[in-house]
MIMARVO-759351 format. One line per field, with one value per atom (N, C-alpha, C, O): residue number from 0; atom name; x, y, z; chain. Coordinates in pm, whole numbers. Each point is the difference from the previous one (the first is absolute). Layout:
BEGIN
nr	NUM,...
atom	CA,...
east	X,...
north	Y,...
up	Z,...
kette	A,...
end
This chain:
BEGIN
nr	0,0,0,0,1,1,1,1,2,2,2,2,3,3,3,3,4,4,4,4,5,5,5,5,6,6,6,6,7,7,7,7,8,8,8,8,9,9,9,9,10,10,10,10,11,11,11,11,12,12,12,12,13,13,13,13,14,14,14,14,15,15,15,15,16,16,16,16,17,17,17,17,18,18,18,18,19,19,19,19,20,20,20,20,21,21,21,21,22,22,22,22,23,23,23,23,24,24,24,24,25,25,25,25,26,26,26,26,27,27,27,27,28,28,28,28,29,29,29,29,30,30,30,30,31,31,31,31,32,32,32,32,33,33,33,33,34,34,34,34,35,35,35,35,36,36,36,36,37,37,37,37,38,38,38,38,39,39,39,39,40,40,40,40,41,41,41,41,42,42,42,42,43,43,43,43,44,44,44,44,45,45,45,45,46,46,46,46,47,47,47,47,48,48,48,48,49,49,49,49,50,50,50,50,51,51,51,51,52,52,52,52,53,53,53,53,54,54,54,54,55,55,55,55,56,56,56,56,57,57,57,57,58,58,58,58,59,59,59,59,60,60,60,60,61,61,61,61,62,62,62,62,63,63,63,63,64,64,64,64,65,65,65,65,66,66,66,66,67,67,67,67,68,68,68,68,69,69,69,69,70,70,70,70,71,71,71,71,72,72,72,72,73,73,73,73,74,74,74,74,75,75,75,75,76,76,76,76,77,77,77,77,78,78,78,78,79,79,79,79,80,80,80,80,81,81,81,81,82,82,82,82,83,83,83,83,84,84,84,84,85,85,85,85,86,86,86,86,87,87,87,87,88,88,88,88,89,89,89,89,90,90,90,90,91,91,91,91,92,92,92,92,93,93,93,93,94,94,94,94,95,95,95,95,96,96,96,96,97,97,97,97,98,98,98,98,99,99,99,99,100,100,100,100,101,101,101,101,102,102,102,102,103,103,103,103,104,104,104,104,105,105,105,105,106,106,106,106,107,107,107,107,108,108,108,108,109,109,109,109,110,110,110,110,111,111,111,111,112,112,112,112,113,113,113,113,114,114,114,114,115,115,115,115,116,116,116,116,117,117,117,117,118,118,118,118,119,119,119,119,120,120,120,120,121,121,121,121,122,122,122,122,123,123,123,123,124,124,124,124,125,125,125,125,126,126,126,126,127,127,127,127,128,128,128,128,129,129,129,129,130,130,130,130,131,131,131,131,132,132,132,132,133,133,133,133,134,134,134,134,135,135,135,135,136,136,136,136,137,137,137,137,138,138,138,138,139,139,139,139,140,140,140,140,141,141,141,141,142,142,142,142,143,143,143,143,144,144,144,144,145,145,145,145,146,146,146,146,147,147,147,147,148,148,148,148,149,149,149,149,150,150,150,150,151,151,151,151,152,152,152,152,153,153,153,153,154,154,154,154,155,155,155,155,156,156,156,156,157,157,157,157,158,158,158,158,159,159,159,159,160,160,160,160,161,161,161,161,162,162,162,162,163,163,163,163,164,164,164,164,165,165,165,165,166,166,166,166,167,167,167,167,168,168,168,168,169,169,169,169,170,170,170,170,171,171,171,171,172,172,172,172,173,173,173,173,174,174,174,174,175,175,175,175,176,176,176,176,177,177,177,177,178,178,178,178,179,179,179,179,180,180,180,180,181,181,181,181,182,182,182,182,183,183,183,183,184,184,184,184,185,185,185,185,186,186,186,186,187,187,187,187,188,188,188,188,189,189,189,189,190,190,190,190,191,191,191,191,192,192,192,192,193,193,193,193,194,194,194,194,195,195,195,195,196,196,196,196,197,197,197,197
atom	N,CA,C,O,N,CA,C,O,N,CA,C,O,N,CA,C,O,N,CA,C,O,N,CA,C,O,N,CA,C,O,N,CA,C,O,N,CA,C,O,N,CA,C,O,N,CA,C,O,N,CA,C,O,N,CA,C,O,N,CA,C,O,N,CA,C,O,N,CA,C,O,N,CA,C,O,N,CA,C,O,N,CA,C,O,N,CA,C,O,N,CA,C,O,N,CA,C,O,N,CA,C,O,N,CA,C,O,N,CA,C,O,N,CA,C,O,N,CA,C,O,N,CA,C,O,N,CA,C,O,N,CA,C,O,N,CA,C,O,N,CA,C,O,N,CA,C,O,N,CA,C,O,N,CA,C,O,N,CA,C,O,N,CA,C,O,N,CA,C,O,N,CA,C,O,N,CA,C,O,N,CA,C,O,N,CA,C,O,N,CA,C,O,N,CA,C,O,N,CA,C,O,N,CA,C,O,N,CA,C,O,N,CA,C,O,N,CA,C,O,N,CA,C,O,N,CA,C,O,N,CA,C,O,N,CA,C,O,N,CA,C,O,N,CA,C,O,N,CA,C,O,N,CA,C,O,N,CA,C,O,N,CA,C,O,N,CA,C,O,N,CA,C,O,N,CA,C,O,N,CA,C,O,N,CA,C,O,N,CA,C,O,N,CA,C,O,N,CA,C,O,N,CA,C,O,N,CA,C,O,N,CA,C,O,N,CA,C,O,N,CA,C,O,N,CA,C,O,N,CA,C,O,N,CA,C,O,N,CA,C,O,N,CA,C,O,N,CA,C,O,N,CA,C,O,N,CA,C,O,N,CA,C,O,N,CA,C,O,N,CA,C,O,N,CA,C,O,N,CA,C,O,N,CA,C,O,N,CA,C,O,N,CA,C,O,N,CA,C,O,N,CA,C,O,N,CA,C,O,N,CA,C,O,N,CA,C,O,N,CA,C,O,N,CA,C,O,N,CA,C,O,N,CA,C,O,N,CA,C,O,N,CA,C,O,N,CA,C,O,N,CA,C,O,N,CA,C,O,N,CA,C,O,N,CA,C,O,N,CA,C,O,N,CA,C,O,N,CA,C,O,N,CA,C,O,N,CA,C,O,N,CA,C,O,N,CA,C,O,N,CA,C,O,N,CA,C,O,N,CA,C,O,N,CA,C,O,N,CA,C,O,N,CA,C,O,N,CA,C,O,N,CA,C,O,N,CA,C,O,N,CA,C,O,N,CA,C,O,N,CA,C,O,N,CA,C,O,N,CA,C,O,N,CA,C,O,N,CA,C,O,N,CA,C,O,N,CA,C,O,N,CA,C,O,N,CA,C,O,N,CA,C,O,N,CA,C,O,N,CA,C,O,N,CA,C,O,N,CA,C,O,N,CA,C,O,N,CA,C,O,N,CA,C,O,N,CA,C,O,N,CA,C,O,N,CA,C,O,N,CA,C,O,N,CA,C,O,N,CA,C,O,N,CA,C,O,N,CA,C,O,N,CA,C,O,N,CA,C,O,N,CA,C,O,N,CA,C,O,N,CA,C,O,N,CA,C,O,N,CA,C,O,N,CA,C,O,N,CA,C,O,N,CA,C,O,N,CA,C,O,N,CA,C,O,N,CA,C,O,N,CA,C,O,N,CA,C,O,N,CA,C,O,N,CA,C,O,N,CA,C,O,N,CA,C,O,N,CA,C,O,N,CA,C,O,N,CA,C,O,N,CA,C,O,N,CA,C,O,N,CA,C,O,N,CA,C,O,N,CA,C,O,N,CA,C,O,N,CA,C,O,N,CA,C,O,N,CA,C,O,N,CA,C,O,N,CA,C,O,N,CA,C,O,N,CA,C,O,N,CA,C,O,N,CA,C,O,N,CA,C,O,N,CA,C,O,N,CA,C,O,N,CA,C,O,N,CA,C,O,N,CA,C,O,N,CA,C,O,N,CA,C,O,N,CA,C,O,N,CA,C,O,N,CA,C,O,N,CA,C,O,N,CA,C,O,N,CA,C,O
east	-11362,-13,-81,-112,166,-74,-122,-2,-100,-121,19,6,4,22,-128,5,-119,-127,-31,-79,140,-29,79,-24,117,79,-56,-35,27,-42,125,84,-71,119,-23,84,-199,-31,97,20,41,87,139,76,-42,133,8,-81,180,13,28,82,-148,19,93,12,54,81,-89,-119,180,-73,-42,72,-192,-46,21,-24,70,23,150,79,-40,143,56,-67,188,65,74,123,-199,57,-31,-95,175,-33,-139,-72,33,-132,-111,-97,112,-103,1,-106,223,8,-69,-81,114,-57,-151,-74,26,-144,-75,-116,178,-63,-18,-107,212,-5,-94,-73,75,-73,-133,-56,4,-119,-119,-79,62,-112,47,-75,198,56,-82,-51,41,-64,76,115,-178,69,46,89,-150,38,98,22,37,102,-54,-117,206,143,76,-54,182,85,134,54,-4,139,75,-34,135,72,142,30,55,139,92,-5,90,106,-48,62,-170,-47,-43,32,-104,-40,120,4,93,123,70,47,-39,66,-77,61,-193,-79,20,8,1,27,129,10,88,130,5,102,-213,-3,67,37,-20,63,-107,-101,123,-98,59,-66,187,60,-24,93,-216,-43,68,9,38,54,-111,18,-131,-117,-122,9,-123,-128,-58,-43,42,-50,-148,-40,-40,-145,-40,33,-103,-41,-152,-70,21,-142,-58,72,-206,-70,-50,-40,43,-49,57,49,-57,47,-90,49,-178,-90,34,-12,53,41,126,13,78,121,-36,58,-152,-43,-53,26,-102,-55,114,-2,101,113,78,37,-13,72,-76,59,-187,-83,-1,5,-11,1,131,0,110,130,2,41,-85,3,-96,35,-157,-100,38,-22,78,32,126,5,98,130,35,107,-198,17,133,43,21,126,116,110,-134,102,2,81,-169,-4,9,-88,196,19,77,80,-106,66,143,25,69,141,51,100,-168,45,-115,-82,76,-106,64,77,-108,53,-109,-112,147,-95,-27,-101,192,-7,-85,-78,95,-64,-5,74,-166,0,59,-53,161,66,-35,27,-86,-36,99,50,-22,68,-109,-67,50,-98,79,33,-4,90,135,57,-5,130,-13,101,-222,-22,-26,-69,127,-22,-112,8,-113,-115,-7,-12,20,-5,-135,-34,-41,-126,36,32,-38,47,-102,-116,161,-88,25,-81,194,41,-92,-32,-11,-81,-110,22,-141,-112,-28,25,-79,-20,-144,-65,15,-141,-23,-109,214,-15,138,103,-103,124,90,122,-182,80,79,117,-181,72,110,103,-122,106,117,115,-144,108,76,122,-192,66,96,94,-116,79,140,93,-79,126,111,-23,142,114,50,37,-34,49,-112,-85,86,-106,0,-106,222,6,-75,-24,-11,-76,-151,-78,36,-142,-64,-56,67,-51,-83,48,-172,-88,-13,37,-91,-23,-145,-43,-32,-138,-6,102,-223,-13,36,14,0,41,149,48,26,143,31,109,-204,20,47,-54,156,54,-71,-49,45,-62,64,62,-78,47,93,52,-30,80,150,73,-25,143,52,118,-204,41,119,97,-102,109,131,104,-108,124,54,121,-210,44,65,106,-169,49,134,85,-68,119,109,96,-112,99,27,114,-221,11,-37,-105,191,-25,-30,87,-212,-44,-67,-72,96,-64,-145,-32,-56,-142,-32,-63,106,-23,124,32,37,127,-23,-74,139,5,146,84,-54,139,71,123,-197,62,45,99,-171,24,54,37,-31,32,131,3,105,131,10,60,-116,3,-82,44,-160,-84,58,-10,70,70,106,8,73,103,-58,56,-169,-66,-40,22,-82,-47,114,-10,117,120,52,44,-50,39,-86,47,-173,-90,27,-56,140,31,-68,13,-87,-68,100,102,-133,88,-83,-107,159,-61,81,122,-191,69,94,-44,172,96,-40,21,-80,-41,-115,-4,-88,-108,55,-48,148,61,68,-18,94,67,-101,19,-127,-104,-66,-27,3,-61,91,-45,172,95,13,8,-7,15,-126,9,-125,-126,-56,-85,132,-50,116,69,-51,113,-16,97,-217,-23,14,-46,108,21,85,98,-136,75,110,-28,151,114,48,88,-142,32,-125,-109,124,-117,43,117,-219,24,-105,-79,77,-91,-146,-82,45,-142,-55,-122,208,-48,-28,-46,70,-14,-145,-33,-52,-136,-103,30,-154,-111,-38,-91
north	-13804,136,83,-38,152,81,65,29,-9,67,150,50,24,144,81,123,-188,70,93,93,-116,87,131,89,-75,123,88,-48,176,96,43,73,-119,29,114,25,46,108,117,73,-53,116,-20,96,-217,-27,56,-36,124,55,-109,-89,96,-96,60,122,-205,53,80,-27,122,87,-75,-85,118,-51,105,-25,143,111,12,-10,32,15,121,103,-116,106,96,-6,93,99,139,16,84,136,41,68,-107,36,-55,70,-196,-60,61,16,18,65,136,34,44,135,-8,74,-162,-7,-51,37,-122,-46,115,16,62,112,109,59,-30,116,-37,82,-201,-43,93,14,49,92,144,83,-52,134,106,-22,138,115,126,-10,127,124,5,78,-160,3,-112,-27,-37,-100,-142,-23,-71,14,37,-6,44,39,-71,-20,-18,-47,113,39,12,115,2,-62,133,14,-81,8,-87,-72,-92,-5,-69,-91,77,-39,150,83,55,-1,49,54,-107,27,-149,-108,-41,-30,29,-34,102,-36,166,104,-31,25,-79,-30,-137,-38,-35,-133,-106,-106,134,-96,-81,54,-184,-88,-76,-89,121,-62,93,63,-56,97,-20,-112,222,-4,-37,-83,146,-28,63,77,-113,56,72,-64,197,81,29,51,-83,19,101,-16,119,111,-2,-45,95,-13,131,91,-85,114,-31,91,-218,-37,-135,-78,54,-128,-114,-111,136,-106,-39,-117,213,-29,-88,-92,123,-81,-143,-95,79,-133,-83,-120,184,-70,-49,-114,200,-39,-115,-95,103,-108,-131,-103,105,-121,-56,-122,210,-47,-69,-103,159,-64,-141,-95,81,-130,-98,-115,161,-90,-39,-114,205,-27,-83,-92,125,-64,-104,-60,39,-107,4,105,-219,-11,68,8,42,75,147,76,-33,139,-1,-50,106,1,125,53,-8,120,-35,-96,177,-20,105,-21,137,108,94,27,23,94,114,-25,149,116,106,-21,136,111,52,65,-94,49,-88,50,-182,-90,-142,-40,-36,-145,-52,27,-102,-50,-146,-84,56,-136,-51,77,-204,-68,-74,-85,115,-70,-63,66,-194,-64,68,9,38,69,151,70,-19,144,49,-65,181,66,101,89,-103,90,73,-63,195,79,70,86,-123,68,114,-24,147,115,36,28,-30,25,134,46,16,120,119,75,-57,116,-45,-81,134,-23,130,108,-120,116,10,-101,225,19,-22,-39,63,-18,-16,13,-40,-23,124,-12,129,123,18,37,-65,15,-105,26,-143,-101,48,-6,54,49,116,11,76,112,-50,70,-187,-59,-46,0,-37,-56,104,117,-161,93,45,116,-206,34,-14,-88,176,-3,-129,-44,-18,-124,-115,-103,121,-102,21,-85,196,32,-75,61,-193,-85,-111,-73,61,-105,-112,14,-126,-118,-42,-19,3,-46,-152,-66,10,-146,-70,-123,198,-56,22,-22,67,27,119,8,83,123,107,13,64,104,133,25,59,132,90,-50,178,92,107,-12,117,114,-28,81,-191,-27,-83,-34,1,-91,54,-72,198,55,2,-36,78,3,-141,-22,-73,-139,-52,-62,88,-48,64,-65,192,75,5,76,-155,-8,137,34,43,133,-11,-56,109,-2,141,87,-64,130,-22,-98,189,-7,41,104,-186,34,44,104,-183,31,-44,-119,214,-31,-62,54,-166,-62,9,-76,167,28,-119,-12,-78,-119,-101,-70,63,-106,50,-80,211,53,-53,-54,67,-37,-150,-42,-38,-145,-37,-80,139,-30,60,-60,176,59,-99,-27,-25,-97,-124,-54,8,-119,25,-85,201,29,34,-27,84,20,-139,-18,-76,-138,-63,-86,128,-49,68,-40,144,70,135,65,-21,130,111,-19,137,116,122,26,47,125,115,-5,107,120,45,15,7,35,123,4,95,120,-32,55,-141,-42,-71,22,-106,-69,100,-8,99,102,86,30,10,80,-77,56,-184,-83,-6,18,-44,-11,134,3,106,132,45,61,-91,50,-85,46,-169,-88,-40,-99,179,-18,-123,-44,-10,-113,-135,-102,98,-128,-91,44,-170,-98,-57,-54,67,-46,-139,-57,4,-135,-84,41,-157,-84,-145,-33,-54,-143,-57,75,-205,-65,27,-11,44,21,128,17,71,127,-10,98,-211,-9,-12,51,-114,-26,66,52,-56,55,-94,28
up	12609,-53,99,34,13,97,-63,-120,201,-45,16,113,-223,4,-10,-4,1,-17,117,-14,130,115,-7,82,-176,-13,-110,-108,136,-102,-77,53,-175,-81,-98,-87,99,-93,11,-97,213,21,-60,-10,-28,-53,-142,-86,60,-135,-101,24,-134,-108,-105,-9,-69,-110,-96,-14,-51,-91,-126,-51,4,-128,-108,-118,159,-92,-24,93,-218,-31,73,13,34,78,-94,-13,-50,-90,55,77,-114,44,-45,74,-195,-51,90,30,14,86,139,61,-10,132,-7,87,-189,-15,-19,65,-152,-25,123,22,58,124,98,58,-40,96,-48,80,-210,-53,-65,-72,93,-73,18,-94,208,22,19,52,-93,23,-73,-110,174,-62,45,43,-54,34,146,34,51,143,36,118,-219,26,-6,-32,62,27,-127,-111,129,-111,9,109,-223,-10,-69,-111,179,-54,55,102,-173,42,-88,-122,186,-70,-110,-107,129,-104,-124,-112,133,-113,-74,-123,198,-59,-83,-111,165,-72,-126,-102,109,-119,-111,-117,154,-100,-75,-120,192,-60,-68,-57,63,-60,84,-50,179,92,70,45,-36,66,117,55,-15,118,119,50,-6,100,135,50,7,136,97,89,-107,84,-65,-96,150,-44,121,97,-102,111,-20,-105,205,-7,107,117,-160,87,14,-90,203,33,52,40,-43,58,141,73,-34,134,42,-81,210,52,-49,-24,11,-47,-144,-37,-44,-137,0,-81,171,16,40,-53,145,43,-116,-9,-80,-116,-90,-47,22,-85,62,-70,199,70,-16,-35,60,-8,-142,-18,-82,-139,-35,-69,115,-27,56,-67,191,67,-67,-24,-5,-60,-142,-41,-34,-140,-17,-81,160,-21,106,-5,100,97,72,46,-36,74,-73,54,-174,-73,39,-53,143,46,153,69,-19,145,41,-77,199,53,39,73,-122,34,97,69,-64,87,25,-88,211,37,78,93,-130,70,8,-46,103,2,-141,-25,-65,-136,-92,-80,91,-97,50,90,-150,12,-130,-108,117,-119,-20,86,-200,-39,-103,-82,87,-109,-74,58,-186,-83,-114,-99,114,-94,10,109,-220,1,15,-6,26,5,142,79,-49,130,-18,-85,164,-4,133,105,-110,123,11,-82,183,30,95,116,-165,76,108,-30,155,114,68,81,-112,73,-25,92,-217,-37,-94,-90,111,-91,-74,51,-173,-86,-45,-26,18,-37,-148,-42,-40,-143,-64,67,-196,-72,-3,10,-24,-2,129,-4,117,127,14,63,-122,-2,-85,43,-163,-87,65,-16,89,69,108,36,14,108,-46,80,-207,-48,1,-31,66,9,-136,-17,-81,-133,-103,11,-111,-101,-81,-46,27,-78,68,-62,189,73,-11,44,-102,-10,-118,-91,96,-107,64,87,-130,49,-101,-117,164,-83,20,114,-223,17,-8,-19,33,7,-130,-2,-107,-129,-27,-111,215,-8,-93,-56,42,-76,98,109,-149,87,-27,-110,213,-11,106,94,-109,103,-55,-111,190,-45,-9,-58,111,1,-115,-3,-92,-108,-79,-22,-19,-82,77,-55,182,78,22,-3,26,18,-128,4,-117,-129,-39,-61,97,-41,108,-13,117,109,63,31,-14,61,147,34,52,144,46,-2,44,51,135,20,71,131,-14,-58,113,9,142,21,77,142,75,5,52,65,137,83,-60,131,43,-48,139,34,63,-10,75,60,-105,19,-130,-97,-134,-85,66,-132,-55,-111,183,-55,-26,-100,187,-23,-123,-82,69,-117,-127,-108,119,-114,-50,-120,210,-37,-65,-96,149,-56,-145,-86,59,-136,-95,-120,170,-83,-42,-113,205,-32,-108,-75,66,-106,-134,-102,103,-124,-15,-104,207,-6,26,66,-121,18,39,-56,155,43,-57,-6,-36,-46,112,115,-145,105,82,121,-188,73,96,111,-152,89,125,111,-131,113,94,121,-176,84,74,118,-186,64,114,106,-127,105,122,113,-136,112,73,122,-198,62,74,106,-161,57,113,75,-61,104,92,-23,124,91,91,62,-55,89,-70,53,-170,-68,87,61,-56,77,-89,-107,152,-79,43,-65,171,43,-16,41,-99,-23,-6,-15,27,-12,-95,-58,43,-95,28,-92,214,32,-62,-4,-43,-57,-149,-59,-3,-144,-47,-107,182,-47,89,108,-157,77,111,77
kette	A,A,A,A,A,A,A,A,A,A,A,A,A,A,A,A,A,A,A,A,A,A,A,A,A,A,A,A,A,A,A,A,A,A,A,A,A,A,A,A,A,A,A,A,A,A,A,A,A,A,A,A,A,A,A,A,A,A,A,A,A,A,A,A,A,A,A,A,A,A,A,A,A,A,A,A,A,A,A,A,A,A,A,A,A,A,A,A,A,A,A,A,A,A,A,A,A,A,A,A,A,A,A,A,A,A,A,A,A,A,A,A,A,A,A,A,A,A,A,A,A,A,A,A,A,A,A,A,A,A,A,A,A,A,A,A,A,A,A,A,A,A,A,A,A,A,A,A,A,A,A,A,A,A,A,A,A,A,A,A,A,A,A,A,A,A,A,A,A,A,A,A,A,A,A,A,A,A,A,A,A,A,A,A,A,A,A,A,A,A,A,A,A,A,A,A,A,A,A,A,A,A,A,A,A,A,A,A,A,A,A,A,A,A,A,A,A,A,A,A,A,A,A,A,A,A,A,A,A,A,A,A,A,A,A,A,A,A,A,A,A,A,A,A,A,A,A,A,A,A,A,A,A,A,A,A,A,A,A,A,A,A,A,A,A,A,A,A,A,A,A,A,A,A,A,A,A,A,A,A,A,A,A,A,A,A,A,A,A,A,A,A,A,A,A,A,A,A,A,A,A,A,A,A,A,A,A,A,A,A,A,A,A,A,A,A,A,A,A,A,A,A,A,A,A,A,A,A,A,A,A,A,A,A,A,A,A,A,A,A,A,A,A,A,A,A,A,A,A,A,A,A,A,A,A,A,A,A,A,A,A,A,A,A,A,A,A,A,A,A,A,A,A,A,A,A,A,A,A,A,A,A,A,A,A,A,A,A,A,A,A,A,A,A,A,A,A,A,A,A,A,A,A,A,A,A,A,A,A,A,A,A,A,A,A,A,A,A,A,A,A,A,A,A,A,A,A,A,A,A,A,A,A,A,A,A,A,A,A,A,A,A,A,A,A,A,A,A,A,A,A,A,A,A,A,A,A,A,A,A,A,A,A,A,A,A,A,A,A,A,A,A,A,A,A,A,A,A,A,A,A,A,A,A,A,A,A,A,A,A,A,A,A,A,A,A,A,A,A,A,A,A,A,A,A,A,A,A,A,A,A,A,A,A,A,A,A,A,A,A,A,A,A,A,A,A,A,A,A,A,A,A,A,A,A,A,A,A,A,A,A,A,A,A,A,A,A,A,A,A,A,A,A,A,A,A,A,A,A,A,A,A,A,A,A,A,A,A,A,A,A,A,A,A,A,A,A,A,A,A,A,A,A,A,A,A,A,A,A,A,A,A,A,A,A,A,A,A,A,A,A,A,A,A,A,A,A,A,A,A,A,A,A,A,A,A,A,A,A,A,A,A,A,A,A,A,A,A,A,A,A,A,A,A,A,A,A,A,A,A,A,A,A,A,A,A,A,A,A,A,A,A,A,A,A,A,A,A,A,A,A,A,A,A,A,A,A,A,A,A,A,A,A,A,A,A,A,A,A,A,A,A,A,A,A,A,A,A,A,A,A,A,A,A,A,A,A,A,A,A,A,A,A,A,A,A,A,A,A,A,A,A,A,A,A,A,A,A,A,A,A,A,A,A,A,A,A,A,A,A,A,A,A,A,A,A,A,A,A,A,A,A,A,A,A,A,A,A,A,A,A,A,A,A,A,A,A,A,A,A,A,A,A,A,A,A,A,A,A,A,A,A,A,A,A,A,A,A,A,A,A,A,A,A,A,A,A,A,A,A,A,A
end
């Protein structure tokens, strides 16, 4: 039997002792959250409003890079070898935590929750999730009623994201859609899969 005492095995991720549930992932990330973040907002909040628990992903937004580092470290320490990075881009670090995709958003940091909500393209996405899985935010009614309204137009991604939300069952007032197309001449009419998400 080889003597392994000369090797430092502390860095090897261990299996998680915590159940891999959305509730545990959210509470791990948000355990010290306050008005300055971090925040979970967007699709997960929208899905919770609708009573859906098959989350596409869990998007986590931050006020600083150091806050992001803390969340990353907590995921690794809490979930061990069940939390690992699957993709890294200028936009986000994507972790797989059990069966859930957790995106730590790196592209933009926000000073507060209001500035984060102002960032979302559609009002139905202006829904946050607290560490107890309670939803909050100005977009709850639109999310619940499948109403699609522009909050902040991104001409590169608008049509692709519009199509995505129409696929979810959301509807935009036809006149609002016509006004958007008429008033924003720089809308991109060609797109690929990379334009669907943040």
